[in-house]
ROVEX-262910 format. One record per residue: residue number from 1; chain; x, y, z of N, C-alpha, C in turn. Coordinates in nm, 4 decimals, always signed. Atoms other than C-alpha are relative to their C-alpha. Layout:
# ROVEX-262910
+-----+----+----------+----------+----------+----------+----------+----------+----------+----------+----------+
:   i : ch :      n_u :      n_v :      n_w :     ca_u :     ca_v :     ca_w :      c_u :      c_v :      c_w :
+-----+----+----------+----------+----------+----------+----------+----------+----------+----------+----------+
: NUM :  A :        X :        Y :        Z :        X :        Y :        Z :        X :        Y :        Z :
...
+-----+----+----------+----------+----------+----------+----------+----------+----------+----------+----------+
This chain:
# ROVEX-262910
+-----+----+----------+----------+----------+----------+----------+----------+----------+----------+----------+
:   i : ch :      n_u :      n_v :      n_w :     ca_u :     ca_v :     ca_w :      c_u :      c_v :      c_w :
+-----+----+----------+----------+----------+----------+----------+----------+----------+----------+----------+
:   1 :  A :  -0.0700 :  -0.0739 :  -0.0645 :  -0.4676 :  -0.6925 :  -1.2655 :  +0.1170 :  +0.0672 :  +0.0077 :
:   2 :  A :  -0.1174 :  -0.0920 :  +0.0407 :  -0.2030 :  -0.4557 :  -1.2701 :  +0.0894 :  +0.0424 :  +0.1433 :
:   3 :  A :  -0.0856 :  -0.0266 :  -0.1241 :  +0.0884 :  -0.4200 :  -1.0320 :  -0.0014 :  +0.1075 :  +0.0701 :
:   4 :  A :  +0.0217 :  -0.1434 :  -0.0313 :  +0.0043 :  -0.0577 :  -0.9470 :  -0.0969 :  -0.0429 :  +0.1163 :
:   5 :  A :  +0.0915 :  +0.0437 :  -0.0707 :  -0.2899 :  -0.2031 :  -0.7853 :  +0.0137 :  -0.1270 :  +0.1032 :
:   6 :  A :  -0.0507 :  +0.0545 :  -0.0479 :  -0.1175 :  -0.4784 :  -0.6507 :  +0.1063 :  +0.0371 :  +0.1636 :
:   7 :  A :  -0.1268 :  -0.0842 :  -0.0635 :  +0.1654 :  -0.2481 :  -0.4650 :  -0.1115 :  +0.0713 :  +0.0979 :
:   8 :  A :  +0.1290 :  -0.0944 :  -0.0669 :  -0.1801 :  -0.0256 :  -0.3503 :  -0.0669 :  -0.1107 :  +0.1263 :
:   9 :  A :  +0.0379 :  +0.1173 :  -0.0439 :  -0.3126 :  -0.3569 :  -0.1987 :  +0.0586 :  -0.0329 :  +0.1314 :
:  10 :  A :  -0.1043 :  +0.0706 :  -0.1122 :  -0.0213 :  -0.4591 :  +0.0038 :  +0.0564 :  +0.1373 :  +0.1402 :
:  11 :  A :  -0.0509 :  -0.0769 :  -0.1450 :  +0.1126 :  -0.0919 :  +0.1471 :  -0.1436 :  +0.0126 :  +0.0609 :
:  12 :  A :  +0.0973 :  -0.0631 :  -0.1020 :  -0.2665 :  +0.0066 :  +0.2138 :  -0.0724 :  -0.0917 :  +0.1563 :
:  13 :  A :  +0.0199 :  +0.1179 :  -0.1315 :  -0.2808 :  -0.3273 :  +0.4253 :  +0.1222 :  +0.0153 :  +0.0853 :
:  14 :  A :  -0.0847 :  -0.0069 :  -0.0914 :  +0.0760 :  -0.2778 :  +0.5973 :  -0.0357 :  +0.1255 :  +0.0859 :
:  15 :  A :  +0.0290 :  -0.1233 :  -0.0993 :  +0.0160 :  +0.1250 :  +0.7015 :  -0.1290 :  +0.0008 :  +0.0655 :
:  16 :  A :  +0.1206 :  -0.0026 :  -0.0488 :  -0.3563 :  +0.0718 :  +0.7810 :  +0.0736 :  -0.0865 :  +0.1972 :
:  17 :  A :  -0.0371 :  +0.0592 :  -0.0654 :  -0.1915 :  -0.2100 :  +1.0391 :  +0.0982 :  +0.0679 :  +0.0909 :
:  18 :  A :  -0.1402 :  -0.1081 :  -0.0978 :  +0.1188 :  +0.0116 :  +1.1627 :  -0.0546 :  +0.1115 :  +0.0613 :
:  19 :  A :  +0.0403 :  -0.0858 :  -0.0497 :  -0.1211 :  +0.2596 :  +1.2499 :  -0.1551 :  -0.0628 :  +0.0801 :
:  20 :  A :  +0.1226 :  +0.1069 :  -0.1243 :  -0.3737 :  -0.0154 :  +1.4585 :  -0.1228 :  +0.0658 :  -0.0700 :
:  21 :  A :  +0.1561 :  -0.0406 :  +0.0314 :  -0.6857 :  +0.0558 :  +1.2791 :  -0.0521 :  -0.1190 :  -0.0770 :
:  22 :  A :  +0.0774 :  +0.1082 :  +0.0903 :  -0.9411 :  -0.1829 :  +1.1515 :  -0.0360 :  +0.0203 :  -0.1054 :
:  23 :  A :  +0.0375 :  -0.1252 :  +0.1195 :  -1.0982 :  -0.1144 :  +0.8296 :  -0.1071 :  +0.0789 :  +0.0202 :
:  24 :  A :  +0.1113 :  -0.0493 :  -0.0381 :  -1.4054 :  +0.0056 :  +0.9893 :  +0.0576 :  +0.1511 :  +0.0412 :
:  25 :  A :  -0.0779 :  -0.1408 :  -0.0199 :  -1.1731 :  +0.2587 :  +1.1206 :  +0.0595 :  +0.1021 :  -0.0279 :
:  26 :  A :  -0.0962 :  -0.0741 :  +0.1102 :  -0.9692 :  +0.3731 :  +0.8670 :  -0.1192 :  +0.0198 :  -0.1408 :
:  27 :  A :  +0.1160 :  -0.0391 :  +0.0369 :  -1.3357 :  +0.3604 :  +0.6590 :  -0.0269 :  +0.1447 :  +0.0177 :
:  28 :  A :  +0.0681 :  -0.0860 :  -0.0371 :  -1.4700 :  +0.6006 :  +0.8735 :  +0.0477 :  +0.1009 :  +0.0063 :
:  29 :  A :  -0.1309 :  -0.0889 :  +0.0216 :  -1.1445 :  +0.8037 :  +0.9061 :  -0.0361 :  +0.0679 :  -0.1390 :
:  30 :  A :  -0.0546 :  -0.0427 :  +0.1405 :  -1.0753 :  +0.8376 :  +0.5291 :  -0.1890 :  +0.0251 :  -0.1048 :
:  31 :  A :  +0.0571 :  +0.0001 :  +0.0836 :  -1.4432 :  +0.8536 :  +0.4475 :  -0.0827 :  -0.0808 :  -0.1450 :
:  32 :  A :  -0.0111 :  +0.1053 :  +0.0710 :  -1.4161 :  +0.5580 :  +0.2080 :  -0.0896 :  -0.1382 :  +0.0036 :
:  33 :  A :  +0.0393 :  +0.1060 :  -0.0169 :  -1.6662 :  +0.2711 :  +0.2030 :  +0.0576 :  -0.1253 :  +0.0508 :
:  34 :  A :  -0.1174 :  +0.1263 :  -0.0631 :  -1.5486 :  -0.0565 :  +0.4382 :  +0.0084 :  -0.0844 :  -0.0980 :
:  35 :  A :  -0.0692 :  +0.1136 :  +0.1011 :  -1.6167 :  -0.2787 :  +0.1551 :  +0.0497 :  +0.0201 :  -0.1165 :
:  36 :  A :  -0.0927 :  -0.0789 :  +0.0971 :  -1.4404 :  -0.0617 :  -0.1118 :  +0.1136 :  -0.0447 :  +0.0687 :
:  37 :  A :  -0.1385 :  +0.0326 :  -0.0769 :  -1.1381 :  -0.0530 :  +0.1521 :  +0.0187 :  -0.1608 :  -0.0342 :
:  38 :  A :  -0.0034 :  +0.0956 :  -0.0192 :  -1.1820 :  -0.4198 :  +0.1571 :  +0.0307 :  -0.0334 :  -0.1503 :
:  39 :  A :  -0.0069 :  +0.0342 :  +0.1701 :  -1.1848 :  -0.4832 :  -0.2312 :  +0.1041 :  +0.0447 :  -0.0007 :
:  40 :  A :  -0.1112 :  -0.0039 :  +0.0659 :  -0.8877 :  -0.2800 :  -0.2528 :  +0.1429 :  -0.0367 :  +0.0863 :
:  41 :  A :  -0.1527 :  +0.0938 :  -0.0755 :  -0.6621 :  -0.4645 :  +0.0217 :  +0.0196 :  -0.1246 :  -0.0319 :
:  42 :  A :  -0.0129 :  +0.1214 :  +0.0702 :  -0.7362 :  -0.7702 :  -0.1490 :  +0.0462 :  -0.0174 :  -0.1737 :
:  43 :  A :  -0.0260 :  -0.0059 :  +0.1205 :  -0.6839 :  -0.6380 :  -0.4648 :  -0.0835 :  -0.0526 :  -0.0973 :
:  44 :  A :  +0.1132 :  +0.0726 :  +0.0386 :  -0.9870 :  -0.7616 :  -0.5725 :  -0.0730 :  +0.1399 :  -0.1353 :
:  45 :  A :  +0.1225 :  -0.1156 :  +0.1114 :  -1.1358 :  -0.3953 :  -0.7952 :  +0.1514 :  -0.0038 :  -0.1469 :
:  46 :  A :  -0.0716 :  +0.0333 :  +0.1522 :  -0.9871 :  -0.3799 :  -1.1841 :  +0.0383 :  +0.1643 :  +0.0516 :
:  47 :  A :  -0.0436 :  -0.1214 :  -0.0118 :  -0.9324 :  +0.0208 :  -1.0652 :  -0.0678 :  +0.0511 :  +0.0905 :
:  48 :  A :  +0.0183 :  -0.1009 :  -0.0843 :  -0.9424 :  +0.2928 :  -0.8321 :  +0.0331 :  +0.1580 :  -0.0087 :
:  49 :  A :  +0.0075 :  -0.1068 :  +0.0740 :  -1.0239 :  +0.6374 :  -0.8369 :  +0.1680 :  +0.0721 :  +0.0799 :
:  50 :  A :  -0.1088 :  -0.0458 :  -0.0604 :  -0.6894 :  +0.8752 :  -0.7557 :  -0.0471 :  +0.0926 :  +0.1240 :
:  51 :  A :  +0.0631 :  -0.0575 :  -0.0956 :  -0.9655 :  +1.0831 :  -0.5020 :  +0.0289 :  -0.0754 :  +0.1005 :
:  52 :  A :  +0.0355 :  +0.1367 :  -0.1257 :  -1.0447 :  +0.7406 :  -0.3075 :  +0.2209 :  -0.0411 :  +0.0808 :
:  53 :  A :  -0.1171 :  -0.0055 :  -0.0912 :  -0.6287 :  +0.6907 :  -0.2638 :  +0.0715 :  +0.1058 :  +0.0853 :
:  54 :  A :  +0.0068 :  -0.1907 :  -0.0493 :  -0.5982 :  +1.0597 :  -0.1816 :  -0.0625 :  -0.0388 :  +0.1500 :
:  55 :  A :  +0.1090 :  +0.0199 :  -0.1523 :  -0.8650 :  +1.0031 :  +0.0777 :  +0.0728 :  -0.0957 :  +0.1054 :
:  56 :  A :  -0.0805 :  +0.0674 :  -0.0696 :  -0.7009 :  +0.7109 :  +0.2220 :  +0.1350 :  +0.0584 :  +0.0317 :
:  57 :  A :  -0.0990 :  -0.0162 :  -0.0545 :  -0.3609 :  +0.8020 :  +0.2382 :  +0.0202 :  +0.1553 :  +0.0791 :
:  58 :  A :  +0.0505 :  -0.0666 :  -0.1158 :  -0.4819 :  +1.1182 :  +0.4099 :  -0.0318 :  -0.0359 :  +0.1563 :
:  59 :  A :  +0.0223 :  +0.0491 :  -0.1204 :  -0.6382 :  +0.9239 :  +0.6999 :  +0.1290 :  -0.0652 :  +0.0131 :
:  60 :  A :  -0.1568 :  +0.1055 :  -0.0479 :  -0.3031 :  +0.7136 :  +0.7161 :  +0.0618 :  +0.0889 :  +0.0537 :
:  61 :  A :  -0.1100 :  -0.1007 :  +0.0135 :  -0.0989 :  +1.0387 :  +0.7263 :  +0.1435 :  -0.0565 :  -0.0992 :
:  62 :  A :  -0.1016 :  +0.0216 :  +0.1413 :  +0.1161 :  +0.9162 :  +0.4191 :  -0.0558 :  +0.0699 :  -0.0948 :
:  63 :  A :  +0.0347 :  -0.0148 :  +0.1348 :  +0.1593 :  +0.9713 :  +0.0921 :  -0.0907 :  -0.0393 :  -0.1065 :
:  64 :  A :  +0.0850 :  +0.1243 :  +0.1451 :  -0.0353 :  +0.8559 :  -0.2611 :  +0.1652 :  -0.0803 :  -0.0042 :
:  65 :  A :  -0.1547 :  +0.0905 :  +0.0515 :  +0.3719 :  +0.7750 :  -0.3186 :  +0.0198 :  -0.1198 :  +0.0757 :
:  66 :  A :  -0.0423 :  +0.1469 :  -0.0731 :  +0.3705 :  +0.5477 :  -0.0303 :  -0.0853 :  -0.0540 :  +0.0291 :
:  67 :  A :  +0.1181 :  +0.1256 :  -0.0151 :  +0.0459 :  +0.3744 :  -0.0652 :  +0.0146 :  -0.1031 :  -0.2043 :
:  68 :  A :  +0.0147 :  +0.1038 :  +0.0941 :  +0.1215 :  +0.2965 :  -0.4576 :  +0.1577 :  -0.0054 :  -0.0233 :
:  69 :  A :  -0.1661 :  +0.0286 :  +0.0037 :  +0.5358 :  +0.2509 :  -0.4254 :  +0.0001 :  -0.1466 :  -0.0163 :
:  70 :  A :  -0.0121 :  +0.1452 :  +0.0008 :  +0.6844 :  -0.0736 :  -0.4766 :  +0.1337 :  -0.0174 :  +0.0696 :
:  71 :  A :  -0.0451 :  +0.0127 :  -0.0994 :  +0.9187 :  -0.1695 :  -0.2238 :  +0.0711 :  -0.1776 :  -0.0213 :
+-----+----+----------+----------+----------+----------+----------+----------+----------+----------+----------+
């Protein structure tokens, strides 16, 4: 697993919680399947498309960089 996917998992959970959204709500808002979203949040996927990250960022009102940054 790559570091960038670990950052995505952490940041996705953080921004989803900050937005007070459930996985189901974010899935519906972004158009990303809930089980795919759950796999992303647990860093269980070996890769993810830029389009998927972009959909999630837009639904959360953040940038793609926000979801991929390391802090």
